[in-house]
C-alpha positions in Angstrom: 62.0 31.4 5.6 64.9 31.3 8.5 65.7 34.5 10.1 69.1 35.2 11.0 70.4 37.5 13.3 74.0 38.7 14.3 75.1 37.7 18.2 78.6 39.4 18.7 80.0 38.7 14.9 78.6 35.6 14.6 75.4 34.8 12.5 72.6 32.3 14.0 68.7 31.5 13.2 66.3 32.4 15.6 64.1 29.4 13.0 66.2 27.4 10.2 65.6 27.5 6.9 63.0 24.9 6.5 65.4 24.2 3.5 68.2 23.6 5.9 65.5 21.2 8.0 64.6 19.4 5.0 68.3 18.5 4.3 68.7 17.4 7.7 66.0 14.7 7.9 67.3 13.6 4.7 71.1 13.1 5.4 69.6 10.7 8.9 67.0 9.3 6.6 69.7 8.3 4.1 71.8 6.9 7.0 68.5 5.1 8.5 67.7 3.5 4.9 71.4 2.3 4.2 71.2 0.7 8.1 68.1 -1.1 6.9 69.4 -2.3 3.7 72.4 -3.8 5.5 70.3 -5.2 8.3 67.4 -6.0 6.2 69.3 -10.2 5.2 69.2 -10.8 8.8 65.2 -10.3 9.4 62.7 -8.7 10.3 63.7 -8.4 14.3 66.9 -7.4 13.3 65.3 -4.1 11.3 62.7 -3.3 14.1 65.4 -3.6 16.7 67.3 -1.1 14.5 64.6 1.3 13.8 63.6 1.1 17.6 67.2 2.1 18.4 67.2 5.3 15.7 63.4 6.1 17.5 65.4 5.7 20.9 68.1 8.3 20.0 65.9 10.9 18.6 63.4 10.6 22.0 66.1 10.7 24.0 67.5 13.4 22.1 64.2 15.5 22.6 63.7 14.4 26.5 67.2 14.9 27.8 68.3 17.9 25.2 65.5 19.5 23.4 63.4 20.7 26.5 66.3 22.4 27.4 67.5 23.9 24.4 67.2 27.5 22.9 65.5 26.0 20.1 62.3 24.3 22.0 59.5 25.1 20.5 61.6 26.6 17.2 62.9 25.2 14.1 65.9 24.3 14.8 68.4 22.7 12.1 66.7 19.3 12.6 63.4 20.3 14.0 63.3 18.2 16.8 62.9 21.7 18.4 59.4 22.2 17.5 58.5 19.0 17.8 59.8 18.1 21.9 57.2 21.5 22.5 54.6 19.2 21.0 55.4 16.1 22.9 57.4 17.3 26.2 56.8 20.3 28.5 59.8 22.8 28.8 62.8 22.3 31.1 65.3 24.5 32.2 67.7 26.2 29.6 70.5 26.0 32.2 70.2 22.5 32.2 71.6 22.5 28.5 74.8 23.6 29.3 74.9 21.4 31.8 74.4 18.4 30.0 77.6 15.8 30.3 79.9 15.6 27.7 80.8 12.0 27.4 81.2 9.3 24.6 79.5 7.1 26.3 76.7 9.1 26.5 76.5 9.6 22.1 77.6 5.6 22.1 73.8 4.9 20.9 73.9 7.8 18.5 76.7 6.5 17.0 75.5 2.9 17.3 72.6 3.7 14.5 75.5 4.2 12.2 78.8 1.6 13.4 75.7 -1.4 13.9 74.8 -1.9 10.5 78.6 -1.4 9.1 79.3 -4.3 11.3 76.6 -6.2 10.1 78.0 -5.3 6.4 81.5 -6.8 6.7 80.2 -9.7 8.4 78.4 -10.2 5.4 80.7 -9.1 3.2 83.1 -11.9 5.0 80.6 -14.0 4.7 79.6 -13.7 1.1 81.0 -10.6 -1.1 77.9 -8.2 -2.7 79.2 -5.3 -4.6 75.8 -3.7 -3.5 76.8 -4.5 0.1 80.4 -2.9 -0.2 78.5 0.3 -1.9 76.1 0.2 1.0 78.8 -0.3 3.6 80.9 2.9 2.3 78.1 4.7 1.5 77.1 4.8 5.2 80.9 5.1 6.6 81.3 8.4 4.8 77.7 9.8 5.1 78.0 8.8 9.3 81.7 10.3 9.6 82.8 12.6 6.8 79.3 13.5 5.8 78.4 14.2 9.0 80.7 16.7 10.0 80.2 18.9 7.0 76.3 18.7 7.5 76.8 20.0 11.2 79.8 22.1 10.6 79.1 24.0 7.5 74.9 24.3 8.6 73.7 23.4 11.8 76.4 24.4 14.1 77.6 27.1 12.3 74.4 29.1 12.5 73.4 28.0 16.0 72.1 30.1 18.8 72.5 27.4 21.7 76.2 26.7 20.9 76.5 30.4 21.5 74.6 30.0 24.9 76.8 26.8 25.6 76.8 23.2 23.8 77.9 19.7 25.4 78.3 18.3 21.7 80.7 21.4 20.5 82.9 20.4 24.0 83.0 17.3 23.3 83.9 17.4 19.5 86.7 20.1 20.0 84.2 22.7 19.1 83.5 26.2 21.9 83.8 24.8 25.4 80.8 25.3 27.4 80.1 28.2 29.3 80.3 27.6 33.0 
């Protein structure tokens, strides 16, 4: 079970509860499954390319962020801090707060949702299908409002790295990075 600590009147987890990690991963898995469903009619190459994009996003996050994060070697919201410690050498925690915050940098992350939605809309224009419409709507909802709710109410709310400085918080209108 995660241990909550107080940091200047803010609760944070030293290690997130396993249930939150499970929710985070189930949430991402649902997005990936919807993406696969929407790309399936376009063949194996489209599905494999999409799954490689999903894997690339995770590896890039671990190499570029997790190795420098407060949660390196610990159970963070996504579990990637613990996984990164098994796969990659620890970096410099100061580098985490110095990561640039830009929409171009997070574009591959957004493409995990945008690409299947666009393909789904194209499929709908070619031949209407209620199941495809439902998948496009579900993926759109999960990747926008759902993502915001999950991250703001569970992930970022209890994150020690957020207090130390997080470029994602700066980019998405949260607390500024530490200088």
